[in-house]
Structures are given as structure tokens and as C-alpha cells.
C-alpha positions in Angstrom: 0.0 0.0 0.0 1.5 3.3 -1.0 0.6 6.4 0.9 0.3 9.8 -0.8 -0.3 12.8 1.4 -2.2 16.0 0.5 -1.6 19.5 1.9 -2.7 18.5 5.4 -0.8 15.2 5.4 -4.0 13.2 5.1 -4.2 9.8 3.4 -5.7 10.2 -0.1 -8.0 7.1 0.7 -9.6 8.9 3.7 -12.8 9.4 1.8 -13.2 5.7 1.5 -10.9 4.3 4.2 -9.8 0.7 4.0 -10.4 -1.2 7.2 -7.7 -3.9 7.9 -7.3 -6.6 10.5 -4.7 -9.1 11.3 -4.9 -12.0 8.8 -6.7 -15.1 10.0 -3.6 -17.1 9.1 -1.3 -14.9 11.2 -0.2 -15.2 14.8 1.7 -12.8 17.0 3.9 -14.5 19.7 6.3 -13.2 22.2 9.7 -14.8 22.7 11.7 -13.1 25.4 11.6 -9.4 24.8 10.8 -9.7 21.1 7.5 -9.9 19.2 7.4 -12.4 16.4 4.9 -12.4 13.5 4.2 -16.0 12.3 2.7 -16.7 8.9 2.3 -20.0 7.0 5.8 -21.1 6.0 7.7 -18.2 7.6 8.2 -16.0 10.7 9.6 -12.4 11.2 11.0 -11.0 14.4 9.7 -7.5 14.9 11.6 -4.6 16.3 10.4 -1.5 18.1 6.6 -1.1 18.2 5.9 -3.5 15.4 4.0 -6.0 17.6 2.2 -3.1 19.3 0.9 -1.8 15.9 -0.2 -5.2 14.7 -2.1 -5.8 17.9 -4.2 -2.8 17.2 -5.5 -4.8 14.2 -7.2 -7.3 16.5 -10.3 -5.7 15.2 -10.9 -3.8 11.9 -9.2 -0.4 11.9 -8.1 2.1 9.3 -4.6 3.3 9.0 -5.6 6.7 10.3 -7.1 5.1 13.4 -3.9 3.2 14.1 -1.8 6.4 13.5 -4.0 8.3 16.0 -3.6 5.5 18.6 0.1 5.4 18.2 0.4 9.2 18.4 -1.6 9.1 21.7 0.7 6.5 23.1 3.9 8.3 22.1 2.9 11.9 22.8 6.0 13.7 23.9 8.4 11.3 22.3 11.3 12.6 20.2 9.6 11.9 16.9 6.9 14.3 15.8 3.4 13.5 14.5 4.5 13.4 10.9 7.3 10.9 11.7 4.8 8.7 13.6 2.4 8.7 10.6 5.1 8.0 8.0 6.6 5.2 10.1 3.3 3.5 10.8 2.2 3.9 7.1 5.5 2.3 6.0 5.1 -0.6 8.4 1.5 -1.2 7.5 2.4 -1.4 3.8 5.2 -3.9 4.6 2.7 -6.0 6.6 0.2 -6.0 3.8 2.8 -7.2 1.3 3.8 -10.0 3.8 0.2 -11.1 4.1 -0.1 -10.2 7.8 -3.0 -7.8 7.2 -6.1 -8.3 5.2 -9.2 -6.2 4.4 -12.0 -6.7 6.9 -15.3 -8.0 5.6 -17.9 -5.4 4.5 -19.4 -3.8 7.5 -16.4 -4.8 9.7 -17.7 -8.3 10.3 -15.5 -11.0 11.8 -13.5 -13.2 9.4 -14.0 -16.9 9.4 -11.3 -17.5 12.0 -10.1 -15.0 14.5 -6.5 -14.0 14.5 -4.4 -15.0 17.5 -2.4 -12.6 19.6 -0.7 -12.6 23.0 -0.3 -9.5 25.1 3.0 -7.6 24.9 4.4 -4.1 24.9 6.8 -2.3 22.6 8.4 1.1 22.1 10.0 3.1 19.4 9.6 3.0 15.7 8.3 -0.1 14.0 10.9 -2.1 12.1 12.0 -5.7 11.5 14.7 -6.8 14.0 17.9 -8.6 13.4 17.8 -12.3 13.8 18.9 -13.8 17.1 18.3 -17.5 17.4 16.1 -20.0 15.7 12.5 -19.2 14.6 11.7 -22.4 12.7 11.8 -26.0 13.7 11.6 -28.6 10.9 10.5 -31.8 12.4 11.2 -34.8 10.1 8.9 -37.2 11.9 9.6 -40.1 9.7 11.2 -41.1 6.4 8.4 -43.4 5.5 6.5 -42.3 2.4 4.2 -44.0 -0.2 5.6 -41.8 -2.9 8.7 -42.4 -4.9 9.6 -38.9 -6.2 12.9 -38.8 -8.0 13.9 -35.5 -6.4 13.2 -36.5 -2.8 15.4 -34.6 -0.3 15.5 -37.6 2.1 18.9 -39.4 2.5 19.6 -42.2 0.1 19.9 -44.6 3.0 16.7 -43.4 4.6 15.6 -46.9 5.5 18.4 -47.2 8.0 17.4 -44.1 9.9 14.5 -45.3 12.1 12.1 -43.2 14.2 13.5 -42.8 17.7 11.0 -40.2 19.2 7.5 -40.9 20.3 4.8 -38.3 20.8 5.9 -37.6 24.4 9.5 -37.1 23.3 8.5 -34.8 20.5 6.3 -32.9 22.9 9.3 -32.2 25.1 11.3 -31.1 22.1 8.5 -28.7 21.1 8.6 -27.1 24.6 12.4 -26.8 24.5 12.2 -25.2 21.0 9.7 -22.6 22.2 12.0 -21.8 25.1 14.8 -21.2 22.5 12.7 -18.8 20.6 11.1 -21.0 17.9 7.6 -20.1 16.8 7.0 -22.0 13.6 6.9 -25.8 13.4 7.0 -27.7 10.1 5.7 -31.3 10.5 7.3 -33.1 7.6 9.1 -36.3 6.6 8.9 -38.5 4.5 5.1 -38.4 4.9 4.1 -37.4 8.4 0.6 -38.9 8.1 2.1 -42.4 8.1 2.4 -41.8 11.8 -0.7 -42.8 13.8 0.1 -40.2 16.5 0.2 -37.1 14.2 -3.0 -35.7 15.8 -1.3 -35.9 19.2 1.8 -34.2 17.8 -0.3 -31.3 16.6 -1.9 -31.0 20.1 1.5 -31.0 21.7 2.8 -28.3 19.3 -0.1 -26.0 20.2 0.4 -26.7 23.9 4.0 -25.6 23.5 2.8 -22.3 21.8 4.1 -23.2 18.3 2.4 -22.5 15.0 1.9 -26.0 13.5 2.3 -26.3 9.7 1.8 -29.7 8.0 3.8 -30.7 4.9 2.1 -33.6 3.2 1.9 -35.6 0.0 -1.8 -36.1 0.6 -1.5 -39.8 1.1 -2.3 -41.8 3.3 -3.8 -38.6 5.0 -7.6 -38.6 5.0 -10.0 -35.6 5.2 -11.2 -37.0 8.5 -7.7 -36.9 10.0 -7.2 -33.4 8.6 -10.5 -32.3 10.3 -9.2 -33.7 13.6 -5.9 -31.9 13.3 -7.7 -28.6 12.5 -9.8 -29.0 15.6 -6.6 -29.5 17.6 -5.0 -26.3 16.3 -3.3 -27.0 13.0 -2.8 -23.6 11.2 -1.6 -24.3 7.7 -1.0 -27.1 5.2 1.4 -27.6 2.3 0.3 -30.2 -0.3 2.8 -31.4 -2.8 1.6 -31.5 -6.4 3.9 -33.3 -8.9 2.0 -32.0 -12.0 -1.2 -30.4 -13.1 -2.9 -33.6 -14.3 -3.2 -37.1 -12.8 -1.3 -39.1 -15.4 1.9 -37.0 -15.2 1.6 -36.3 -11.4 1.2 -40.0 -10.7 4.0 -41.0 -13.0 6.4 -38.6 -11.3 5.2 -39.6 -7.8 5.4 -43.3 -8.7 2.1 -43.8 -6.9 -1.5 -43.0 -7.8 -2.1 -40.0 -5.6 -3.3 -36.9 -7.6 -7.0 -37.1 -6.8 -6.3 -37.6 -3.1 -4.0 -34.6 -3.1 -6.8 -32.5 -4.5 -9.2 -33.7 -1.9 -6.9 -32.8 0.9 -6.3 -29.3 -0.7 -10.0 -28.6 -1.1 -10.7 -29.7 2.5 -7.9 -27.5 3.8 -9.5 -24.5 2.2 -13.0 -25.5 3.5 -11.6 -25.7 7.1 -10.2 -22.1 6.8 -6.6 -23.2 7.0 -3.9 -21.7 4.9 -3.1 -23.7 1.8 0.2 -23.9 0.0 0.7 -25.9 -3.1 4.2 -26.9 -3.7 5.3 -28.2 -7.1 9.0 -29.2 -7.6 9.8 -28.2 -11.2 12.1 -30.0 -13.6 12.4 -30.9 -17.3 9.3 -33.2 -17.2 6.8 -30.7 -15.8 8.0 -27.1 -16.4 5.8 -26.9 -19.5 2.8 -27.1 -17.1 3.4 -23.9 -15.1 0.4 -22.2 -16.7 -1.9 -25.1 -15.7 -0.4 -25.2 -12.2 -1.2 -21.6 -11.7 -4.8 -22.2 -12.9 -5.1 -25.2 -10.6 -3.9 -23.1 -7.6 -6.5 -20.5 -8.4 -9.3 -23.0 -8.8 -8.4 -24.6 -5.4 -8.3 -21.3 -3.6 -4.7 -21.7 -2.5 -3.0 -18.9 -0.6 0.5 -19.7 -1.9 1.9 -21.5 -4.9 5.6 -22.5 -4.7 7.0 -23.3 -8.1 10.4 -24.5 -6.8 12.8 -25.7 -9.4 14.7 -28.8 -8.3 17.7 -28.3 -6.0 20.0 -31.2 -6.7 20.6 -33.0 -3.4 20.3 -36.6 -2.4 17.8 -38.3 -4.8 17.7 -35.3 -7.1 21.4 -35.4 -7.5 21.2 -39.1 -8.4 18.7 -38.1 -11.1 20.3 -34.8 -12.1 20.7 -35.7 -15.8 17.1 -36.8 -16.1 15.7 -33.7 -14.2 17.9 -30.9 -15.5 15.8 -28.3 -17.3 17.0 -26.2 -20.2 17.5 -22.5 -20.0 14.7 -22.0 -22.5 12.2 -23.9 -20.3 13.1 -21.8 -17.3 12.8 -18.5 -19.3 9.3 -19.5 -20.6 8.1 -20.5 -17.2 9.5 -17.4 -15.6 7.7 -15.2 -18.1 4.4 -17.0 -17.4 4.8 -16.5 -13.6 5.6 -12.8 -14.1 2.5 -12.3 -16.2 0.3 -14.2 -13.7 1.4 -12.6 -10.4 -0.8 -9.5 -10.5 -3.9 -11.7 -11.4 -3.0 -14.1 -8.6 -2.5 -11.4 -6.1 -6.0 -10.0 -6.9 -7.4 -13.4 -6.0 -5.3 -13.8 -2.8 -2.7 -16.1 -4.4 1.1 -15.5 -3.9 3.1 -17.2 -6.7 6.8 -17.9 -6.0 9.2 -19.1 -8.7 12.6 -20.3 -7.4 15.4 -20.8 -9.9 17.6 -23.9 -9.6 21.0 -23.1 -8.2 22.6 -24.4 -11.4 21.2 -21.4 -13.3 21.0 -18.7 -10.7 24.6 -17.6 -10.8 24.5 -16.7 -7.1 24.3 -19.2 -4.2 21.3 -19.2 -1.9 21.8 -18.7 1.8 20.9 -22.3 2.7 18.2 -22.3 5.4 18.9 -18.6 5.9 22.5 -19.3 7.0 24.0 -22.4 8.8 22.7 -22.7 12.3 21.1 -19.2 12.2 17.3 -19.2 11.7 16.2 -22.8 11.3 16.9 -26.2 12.8 16.1 -29.7 11.5 15.5 -32.7 13.7 15.6 -36.0 11.8 13.6 -39.1 12.8 16.5 -40.4 14.9 16.5 -37.2 17.0 19.7 -35.7 15.4 19.6 -31.9 15.5 20.9 -30.4 12.3 21.3 -27.0 10.5 19.7 -28.4 7.3 18.3 -31.6 5.9 21.5 -33.0 4.4 24.1 -31.9 7.0 24.1 -35.2 8.8 26.0 -36.8 5.9 28.9 -34.3 6.0 32.1 -36.2 7.2 33.9 -35.2 10.3 31.1 -33.2 11.8 29.6 -34.1 15.2 25.9 -33.3 15.8 24.0 -34.2 18.9 20.7 -36.0 19.5 17.7 -35.3 21.6 16.8 -36.5 24.2 20.5 -37.5 24.8 21.3 -33.8 25.1 19.1 -30.8 25.5 17.9 -29.0 22.4 19.6 -25.8 23.5 22.9 -27.5 23.9 22.4 -29.4 20.6 21.6 -26.1 18.8 24.2 -23.8 20.4 27.2 -26.0 21.3 27.4 -29.1 19.1 30.7 -29.0 17.1 28.8 -29.6 13.8 26.5 -26.6 14.5 29.5 -24.4 15.2 31.5 -25.6 12.1 30.0 -23.2 9.5 28.1 -20.7 11.7 28.9 -17.1 10.8 31.7 -16.2 8.4 35.0 -16.9 10.2 35.3 -20.4 8.5 35.3 -19.0 5.0 38.0 -19.3 2.4 38.5 -17.1 -0.6 36.7 -15.9 -2.6 34.0 -16.0 0.1 36.1 -14.4 2.8 36.5 -11.1 1.0 33.1 -11.2 -0.8 30.8 -8.2 0.0 27.9 -10.6 0.0 29.3 -13.1 2.5 26.7 -12.1 5.1 23.9 -12.3 2.6 24.5 -15.8 1.1 26.8 -17.1 3.8 28.9 -18.9 1.2 25.9 -20.9 -0.2 25.3 -24.6 0.5 27.9 -26.5 2.5 26.3 -29.8 1.5 26.4 -29.0 -2.2 30.1 -28.0 -1.9 30.8 -31.3 -0.4 28.8 -33.4 -2.8 30.3 -31.8 -5.9 33.8 -30.8 -4.7 34.5 -33.1 -1.7 35.1 -30.2 0.7 32.2 -28.6 2.6 34.3 -25.5 3.3 34.7 -24.6 -0.4 32.7 -21.9 -2.1 29.4 -23.3 -3.3 30.2 -24.1 -7.0 26.7 -22.6 -7.8 28.4 -19.2 -7.3 29.7 -17.7 -10.5 32.8 -16.5 -8.5 33.7 -20.1 -7.5 36.8 -21.4 -9.3 34.8 -24.6 -9.8 31.7 -23.0 -11.3 32.4 -24.7 -14.6 31.2 -28.0 -13.1 27.8 -26.4 -12.6 27.8 -25.0 -16.2 28.7 -28.4 -17.6 26.0 -30.1 -15.7 23.3 -28.0 -17.4 24.0 -30.0 -20.6 23.5 -33.4 -19.0 20.6 -35.5 -20.4 19.2 -38.9 -19.5 15.9 -40.4 -20.5 14.8 -42.1 -17.3 15.0 -41.2 -13.6 15.5 -43.5 -10.6 12.6 -43.5 -8.3 13.1 -43.1 -4.5 12.8 -46.6 -3.1 
């Protein structure tokens, strides 16, 4: 929302003010002195009076009403009335873009599900705060899965990594995570619905004051079990879609599952939960990007993640069969760009993530090693990312053998690549070293044999030619996950 002021500094929309309220899919939580905004798939630590402003939207209000309230609270502060108005307007615009605020129903009626807030106080101007500790816990509950996707991120030897944590143990982990500052919980796998105690895990997550988000392939999950989890406090669901039609989707998944996925997606929307559709893109389905966008709109999804394959584990095994051409990526990117405005008008956010092999710049894996997110695998191993447990010479710790705090802060493996001190050239002198944190340590190891090397996806890496050469690889068949 852009704000344009007239001679008296009044919002040009005042004649027809837009009444906003906190999104039904948003939650505000307090961790220590900080307020944290939690949304499906992500969380943002707020600085200053950010939480205080958002709590004013516990009921429908206009921007002018919020500005007036904040001026009243900070009368006599160093910043003048115009400063308060511009800061609040800027913050509200940012929150609208993030999906934290939504228009109230006509007449100011209640939305279908009330937003959730906890009392807290703040001071000073509203702004995002710097990160300090984990916000996201990715709980890999199991590696069991009925699908056989050729790009699966699970380890190649997943069958040897058995589930070691029951619902009670996971519940203690959730409590320890919240004490560390975590707000968002991804329940994933494998396929988490292969666990008969998934409903109890949702209850324990809610009891620990976490925002539970389910990542599912839609099978063997049933709508009845989804209903039960919604009643227990599940907030959002990500459903994987392999393609826009049953024949191709089922062929890629290696299992007839497309219709069941659609049933779960439809029921998610009916229950008022946030729905994300995730489609991993590659050579075999990139041509369906237009149809995938139409499917997301038809289902009423909130978010469509068109994430090109990142080549780890099973995807690396199948790289030659999955590698797209530059022409495919350019066509798909143009389609997404043209559809974004239409999608936004219908409440759909469309994301398009380039594969590392074509981006030229490395991604800050998980927001930086041991910085914002932690992964716990089915054996209880606490990791900075999904693949780190396979890196040689690194020691990670398990819960409940050690506390979650110790496993996060002190395990030698967690310390190995945290920050920037470990970096070699060209990363050490790179001006973007605290933006991408040297890229993916696991990719550097898989392709170069040294996890401390610059991610070869970076165009500045002396080994970048390996990535360039891999773009030309071609194979007819992929190896399914088994």
C-alpha cells in the first residue's frame, strides 16, 4: 500500500478508508523481549513497536485510526506526529505485502477464523529486528512415504534411519524449542501422516505455543484426520503436487495420488486453514506452469511454490534426467511474471525459485548455517539443514540424549560453519558473505568433496564450470526413490 499525502498530510484514501485486520492465518507471539509475527511457511522477528501496531488490528481499523492510537501512546516522544504517521504507514504497507494484514469484511464483520495474539508491549519506531536464534523447527517425523519422487530430499539410506522419538519425546522437544525462541513448526518427513500419532503431535505443538504447519503428499492422509488436526489447532497445510494432471503427477510420484491430493487441498480451504501448493519443477513438468497456476487459483490456494529442483540426495542421483533447459526456465518465468498480478488479486502468492545451477549466485541455505532454522531428523539428530548429517567429520547431537539448547548452540557440527570466520577465498572477501553465507555446504561437499569450499553454484567459484557443464546433462529415465 503506497501512501500519498495532501496538503494537510491526510491519506488520499480517507474518503473511503480501507479497514484492515490481522490476517486469519497470522499469529503474534512473544519470545523473550521480542514480538514475532508468524505466517504460513515463515516468521519475522519484529523490532520496536511492530508488535504493538499489529495488535491494534485485532479488530478492523483504518490506517488513520492506528496512527491516532500510536500518536496518543507516544505523545511527547522525540519523533513528531508526521514521523509517527510515516513510520506507521510504511510498516502497514510492509505487513500488507507480507500477508499479515487483510481487508476486513464489508461492515467490519468477523473473518471466518479470529487472528491469534498474545499481550505484549513495545516502544520506538516499527521495524523488523535482526535475527537472534532459531525461529523455525523442521521436524522430520519419519522417512516413511508411499511416494517415490525422483527429487526427494531424504537421505539415500533413509531406510536405516529409524524413528526414535515418540509423541511424548517430540512434545518435550517442542517445549524446549519454544523456550529457545522457535515459533514456527513444520511437521514433515517423508510423509508425516504415516504416523498414527500425528494428531497428538499437533496438540503438543499447540500446547508448546508453536504454529503447526503440516507438509504432506496427501496420502495416506484422509480428510477425517485433517479435520481432527484442524480441531486441535493446525494452522496451515502444504500439499505437494507433482504436475497439473493425474497421469503425469502419478508417474512422477510413482504412486496414484493426484486425486487424493486435490481432496486434501480442497478440505484445507474448507476448514479455513492456509493452503500452500508446492510443485517441484524439472524438465518433465516445467511446461505445465500455466496449468499449475490455474489449478492453484481453482483450489483457492493462498500460496503456490514453483520451486525448481535443487540437486541434493535423490535429485542429485537423477540430475541428468531432471535438469531443465534455460529455454524452459525462461518461458516458465515469463508465465509466472505475467500471472502474479492476477494471482494477487485473488489472494494467491506465486513464487518461482530458480535452480542453483542457473541462478549464478548461491542461496543462503536455510537462511544461514545454524542461524534461523533447525532440522531434527527421525533419529533425533539436531541439524542445521536436511542434508548436513552426511557431512564427514562433523559431530551433531541428538535429543533427548542432550538438551535441544545444547544441541543447537554447542554441538561442534553446529559451530563448524556458523557465521563467516570459517570462510576461504573468494567468500572471505566477498561483500555478499553475510547475505548468502557462502551458499550450501552440502552442495560444496557433494560436488567438490570439501564442505568449506565456495558453493560451486556461485559464479565466483573457481569450480563453477562444473555447474555450467551439468546443465547439458541429459538422461531419459529417472531413478525413483525406493
